[in-house]
N, C-alpha and C positions, 0 to 999 in steps of 0.2 A: 331929289335922292338924294340916302346916311350912307353915308359909307362905315363903318362896319373893324374897332381894332380892337385884332384878342392882345390884352394886355395877360402877361404872363410876369415871377419877380426873376431878374436875371439871378443866378450860379453865381459870379460874384459880386453882386452888388447887387442894388439899384432895376430896370425894371427893362424890359424890349416886347415891342406890339408888333401885329404885322393884321394887316386889313386885310380882310376876310373879303377872297373869290378875287387881287388885284397884288400885284406886286410888290406894294409896299411894304416897309421894315424900321423901324424904327425905335433910338433905346435912347434911354440915361436916366439918373442916380437920382434924381424928384420926381417927385407923383409932378409937379408945376413947369418941372424939366422938360418930361416926357409930351405932353398940352403945347411947345408949342414948339418942339422936336417934330406930333402927330399932325398938327394945324400945315409945320413947316413941308413937313412930306410929300402931304396930299396935295398943298401947291403946285409943289416943281412937279409932281406923275400928272396935274388935269391940263397943269399949264397950254396955251391954246387949244383942252378939246371945245367940240361944242358942248360936253353937258360936263360937270361940273356938280361936287357934292353941297349942297345948304347944310350939309350936320355932320360933326364927327360925332360916331362915338368909341369911350373909353371905355373897352365890356372886362370890367379885373378876376382875372379866373385865376385859383387860386387850389392848388391841387394837397391833399392833406394823408396818409398817411394813415390808420390808426390798427395794432395791431388789434386779433381778437383770440384767447386764446379759449379752447378748446373747454365746456366747464364740464 
């Protein structure tokens, strides 16, 4: 089983992440801290569960709005 976190930039700085299909959320100031927090949040969520993810994927999504002028 693979658990995918959608990662976005937090407005106040750093990152926030949510697991797709599960109620798991975490945030961090740095990417390294986010990695550790995602693993910890996954461990807590699946503690005692017969099913446990073997891989955690962090999928970084960056939104950029680009204004286009009419020609």
